N, C-alpha and C positions, 0 to 999 in steps of 0.2 A: 720416712719410708722404711718399711721392713722388707728385706729381700730373703725369700726362702729358696734354698737350693736343694733339690731332690735328686739323689744319686740313683742312676740306673745301671744295670748290668744284665747280661744274659741269664735267663731263668730266675729273674726277680719275681717275687710274689706280687700279683697285681694289686690286691687291696692294701698291701703294706704301704704302697706309695699313693694309690688312687684315693684311699680314704683320707689321709692327711692332706693331700692335694686339694680335695674338695673343701675341707675345713679352711685351708689357707686362702683359697680363692673366694669362698663366700665371705670370709673375713675381709678380704681386699675389697670386694664389691660394697659391703656395708660401710667401709671406710673411704668410699668414693675413689677407689683404685689408687690410694696412696701407696699401696703395697704391691708386690709382684712375686710370682713363683716361677722358677725355671727348672727344667729337666737337664741334668748333666750326666754325661757318660764319657768313657775314655776316648771313644771315637764317634763320628757322626753317623755311623751305620744304624739302621733300624735295630731296635732291641726286641728280641722275642722273649716274652715273659713266660713264666712257668706253665700257665694254662693256655698259651697260644696267642694272647694279645700281642700285637706289634706296636711299638711306640717309637717316635722320632725324638731324639734329644734336641734341646735348644742350643746347648753349648757342650764343649769338651773341657777336659781338665785344664786346658791352656788358655781358654778364652771366655770364661764365665765372669760375671760381675762379682764384686765383693759380696759376701753373704753374711747376713745377720743370723740366720738359722740354717744349719746343715742337717738334713734328714737322711739317714742311712736305713733303707728297708732290708728285709730278709728274703728268704726263698731258697730254693735248692741251689741257686747260683752262688750262694755264700760259701758252699763247700769248695768251690773252685777259686773264688775270688780271695779267700784268705791266703792263697799262694800267689797272688798277683801283686808284686811289689809296687807297681805304678799306682794301682788303686789304693792299696793300704797307705802308702806314703802320702797320696793326695788327701785321704781322709785325715791323716795326722796334721798335715800342714794347714789344710783348710779349716779344720776345727779350731786351730790356734787363733785364727783371725775372726771367728764367729762368736757371737754372744751366747748362742745356745747350740749344742749338738744333741740330736735326737736319734734314737735307734728303735726300730720296730722289729719284733720277732727275732729271727736269727741274725738280723743286722748287728745284734750285740756281739756276735763272734768277730765281725769285722772291726768293731770298736775295740774289742779286747786285743786283737792282733795289732791294731795301731797304737796300743798302749794307753788308750783313753779311759779304760775301765780299771786300771791299776789302783788298788786300794779303795775302790768305789763300791757302792750298792747299785746293782742293776738287775734287770729281769729280762726274760726271753720267753719264747713259746714253751708251754709246760712240758712238752716232750724232750726238751733240751736243757732243762734246769741242771741236771746232774752232770752232763757233759761239759757245760759251760763252767760250772763250779770246779770241775776237775782240772781246768786249765790253770787255776791258781791265781793268787793275787787279786781276788775279787770276791765280793759277797753277793750271791744270787738270792734275790727275794722271790719267794714262791707264792705269796698270798695277796699280791696287789696287781691290778691290771697295768699300772704304770708306776714307775719309781723315779723320784727326783733326787739327784745328789749333786749339789752345786749347780754348775752350768750344763750338766749332763742329765737327760731324761730318756728313759727307755721304757718300752711297753712289752707286754706279753704278745701272743700271736695274733696276727692278721687284723681282726676287727678292733683289737685293743688300741691300735694306732690312732683310731678316730678319737677315742677318749683322751689319749695323750695329747693329740694335736689341739683339742679343745682346751685342755688345761694350759697348754703352752701359749695359745693366743690370749687366754685370760691373764697369764703372767705378763705378757707383753702389752696388752691393751685394756685390761680390766675385766673383772668377772661379769659385769653387766653386758659388755660386748660379747664375751664368749657365750653367754646365755642367748643373746640375739642370734648368733650364728647357729647354735643348736636348734633354736626354734625355727629358723629359716630352713634348715636342712630337714626338719621334722624328724630329728634323731631322738627317739624316745626308747632307750634300751631296756626299760623295766615295764612290764615283766619281760624276761629275756627270751622266752620261746613260746610262740603261739601257733607254729606251723602245723602242729598235729591236730589243731582244731580250726579248720578253715571256716571263714565267715561266708556261708553260702545261703542264698535265698532259695 
């Protein structure tokens, strides 16, 4: 069984966690629910995301199951949470017990604050490459949608978390499985943009 833990906090970016969550849960379904994913927050209160979605955590920092994968999303809330010792310490200690730690978008700043990015290659949303690099003791990769360094994998902004999560389940359960998940999701990101040419009869 693989247990995925997804961190939540106020003003988290919705797709940063919902995209990987979908990947994890489709993967679990195709594996006949041998796996599970849980939402974890500091408290049990509903979380208001950056675009207004409200989400209920399954667990708190004190009562969640052991995690194989810890996912740290980004969003405007990271600007506040980097100053939250309880959350930063929880990321540090929980990551130590997980096989993989993953960061999406500006979740990389939380990973950096927790000391997990020290000496590593990571990435984040393109608007924050320079400010993350300026924090020091890290190499920010600007040309890849996701970056793997040992047991740490990080992605660029928002939708890139889906690509990262697909790679991660491939690392865990094989490339063929990851391809089946992608096909089930009908995730076909190339060509990347057709919205300016609607298919209208």
